[in-house]
N, C-alpha and C positions, 0 to 999 in steps of 0.2 A: 503493500500499501504507499503511496506517496506520502511525503512528509512535508507537501507544500501547499498552500492556498493563496489565491490570488483574490485582490479586491479591485474593482474598476468603478470610478466615478465618473458618469456621463454628464456632462454638462453642455450649456447651450453652445459654447466656443470650443471646449476642448474636452477629451477624454484622457482621463490620469488612471494609469494602471500600474499596480504593485505587487509584486510576489514576496510573500513572506513564509518562514518556518512555522511549525506549530507550536512555538510560543511567543508567535507575534514578530518575530525580528524582520525587518523589511531586508531583501537581499538585492533587490532590481526595483526600478520604478521607470515609468517614461509615459509623455503626453505628447498626444498628437491632434491637430485640430478636429473637431466634431463634423464640421460641413454638412449642416442639416440641408442643404440643397441636393445632397446627394441620395437624398430620401432615405428610407428604413434600410435597404439592403446595403447603400453604401456605407452607412455608420455602422450596421453589424459588422461588414467585412473589417472595418478599422477597429472595431473592439477586438475581434478575433487577432487580428494582426498585432495588438499590443500584447495579448496575452502571449503570443508566440515570442514575442521580442524579448518581455522580462523573462520568459525561460530560457532564450538563449543567451542573454547577459548572465543569467545566473548559473549558466550551463547544467541546466535541470532537464533532464530528458523524461519521456514517458508521460503519463498521464498525471492528473491533480488532485488533492482530495476533495477540496470543494472550491467553488468561486461565488464571493459576494459580489453584489452588484447593486449601485446606487444609481437610480433613473429618474428622470423629472415627471410631473404630471401626476394625477390621480391614476394609481394603479391597485390591482389585486395581488396582494402579497399569496395567497392561496394557488391562485390559478398562474400567476407570473404574467399577466396580462397588462400592458399599460394601457389604459382607458384613452388618455387625452394627453401628449404633451407638446403644447403650443408651439414653442420655440423651436421645436424637432420638427413640427408638422406631422407628429404620429397620432393615429386614431385606433383604438383596438388591435395593438400589434403584440404577438404571442413571444413577449423578448426571453422567457425564459426557455420555453422551449426550443427556441430557434438558438439560442446560445449553448444549452444542453447538448443538443445535436452536432453542432459543430465544434465544443471542447470535449466533450465526452465526459464530462465530470458534471456533478450536482450544481445546479445554480440556485442561490440563495438571494431572492429579488426583494429590494425596497423601494421605498423614496428615496433620493440622492438627498433631501434635508435631514430626512430622520437619521440617515446613515451618517452624516456629517454631526448631527447631534450627538449621536452614539460615539464617535469618534472623540470628540472632545469630553464626552461623560467619562468615558473609559480610559483616554490617555492624556486628555488636555485640561482645560480651563473649568472643567466640572467636577475632575477627580476630588472623592469625597464628598460629594453632594448627593441628594437623592432628588431633586428637582431641577431641571434645568431647561431653557429654550433655547435653541439653536435658530437664529435667523440668518440667511442666505439673501446677500444683497450682491446680485451678479447680472447677468442676462435678464434674468426675472428676479423675483423675491419669493422666498418659501421657507417654510419653519419646519423644525424638528421637535418633538416634545418627550423628553424624558421624565415622568411623574411617577414619584414614589419607586424610583430605580428600574422601570420598565420603561421601554417605547410605547408611547400611545399613541394609536394608527386610528381610533374611530372606528363606527360601526360598521362603514365599507372601505377602511383603508384611508380615507381622505382627510384626516385631520391635520392641521397645520399649515394649510393653504392661506397664510396671513397676507401673501401679495395678492390675493383675490377679494380682500375685504373691501368693501365699497367704502371711501373715504371722501370722494368727492362726486355725488350723484350724477351731476352733467357734466362729469369730466371727461377726458379724453377716451376714446376706445381702446379697449385692453384686447389682447390674442384672443382671450378666451370668449369675446363675445361680449362682455359684460361692459360699462363706462366707469370711469371713475374709480378703477381698482388702484390700490397701492402701488401695484408692479407699473401700471401705465403712467405713474407720477413720479415715481421715486427709484427706479430699477437704472442698470447702467444703459438699456435702450432707451428708455425715457430721457436720460441725460444727453444721449447722443441726438436723439431727434430734437431736444430744444436747441442744442448746440447747431445743428444744421438750420434749424430755424431761423436762429439769432444772425447766424452768417449769410443766410440768404436775404436777411433784411438789413445788410450792410454793416453789420455789427462782427463781434467775436474774433477780431484782427488777431489777438493774443493766442486764441483756442487754434485757429488756423496754423499760424506760424508752429505751433506745436506739432500740427500733423503734417507738416512738410510744406506747404500751401495747398494741399490736395482736401477739398471737404470731403471726398469719398474716403479719406483717411482717417477723418475725424470719427474718434470714439470716446468712450467714456473714460478711458485709460489716458489718451491726449488731452481730455479737459483736464483731468486730474493733473495733468503734468504741467500743464498753463496755470491751475490755480495754486500749485504749491512753489510755483514761481511767482507768484505775487498777482497775477491777472486778475483784476475784479471782476470782470464779466464770467469767469471760471468760476471765481469763488462763490458770487452769487447763486450759480445753478448750485452749487454742494451746501449751501446755507439752505436752498429750498428743499434740498434732498432730506438735509437733516429736521427739518420741520416736519415733513409728511412721514418719516421714520419716526419721530418722537411720537406722533399721534399714535402709529401703529404698537409702538413698544409700549407706552402707557396703557393702550386698551389691554395687552397680553398681560400687563402688572396687575391691573385691577380684575381681570378676569380668572388668572392662575396663580397670582402670588406667588411666583418662582422664586428660589434662592440664588440662581444664578440665569442671566441672560448674555449670550454670547453672538456678538455679529461676526459673519464671516464671508466669504466670497471675494469676488474680482475687486468691488467696488471700497472694501476696508482698507487697501493701500491708500486710500485718500482720506481716511477717517478724520485726521485731524481737518480737514476742510469742513466736515458737517457735525464732529461730535458736539461742540458746544451747542449747535442749535436743537441738537437731538437731545440732548441733556436737559436743557431749557425747556423745551416742550414736556418732555416726560415730568420734569419738576413740576410744571403748571397742570398736568391733567392726570397723573397716579394717585392715588390713595397716599399719603404721606408715610403711613405705616407699611406699605406695599414698597415705595421707593428706597426707604431707610434700610429695609432687610433685604434688597436684592444686591448682587454683585452684578454691574452692568460693564462689560469688556468686550473686547475682540478675540477671535479665536487664538489659541495659544498654538494651535498646529498649521495655523495660517493655512495655505492652500492644500495641505494634507489633511484637512479635518474629513474629506468624504472618503478619501480612498483608505486612510488607516481606519475610518469606522466600518468600511466595505471590509477589510480586512477581518476585523474584531468580528463582524456578523458573520463572516463565512468560518471562523473558529468555533463559535458559539451561536449558533441561530436561534432567535428567542423561540 
């Protein structure tokens, strides 16, 4: 029997895969672009290629003991079907079965934010606690909930979709079909869209400079770079992000009263630009007792939260 497991974190922009021993020690890891435009089969091929790559890097031949996979969108843990992943364009895809056939090993599938929460709970900022909420702010926005030391998934495995809470009823359309979702206003995709609109209106020169002069190269990351260099327009976009995220976090504190709230995902690289606004809004809207008892922090595992959570899940599926 193999002594190795693999964790796979499928994001809107990248696939992050790691191979680990049965005691959780990572031996190899790799990242590749997701490329959602290549549809389900194209992304599936890239996932398989990353698994083969980490095996090659570690000199591991033969089969694997287990594979843990974090995927976006509402999904069914039992059947392994991803019901909907708007940022990937997936609807009712049999991810677990597809990967088991291709990899020849048992696959344990869960929501990507759930597994990032699990990674921080087992290895990161939530060690020693019993209640943790992990919020990922990246291409989209999602959350994973660890309550009483266990992942909380909800009646149909859909718990934690904080990105699809309506915070502005007549706001911009979200990829899920609703309007005014937190994701449509405060995600990396939303920041990019607002920056494009700013540049098209004659502003955003510092943002455009960060992208090498090409509006097509403008992303939330390049907006963040401009903001960290002191560009006021970029900074204003991130202050707005902090305001809306603060509303979401305050709601979580009032609803669940967790001991730890962890923010992770690609946007956290620009956290210094929005953290003040976020904390100000949380302080304004959350119950004082809930705010006082929570540790509000960024992910200790940084970009490895999801992939290490997938490894931990593969080692000991709940």
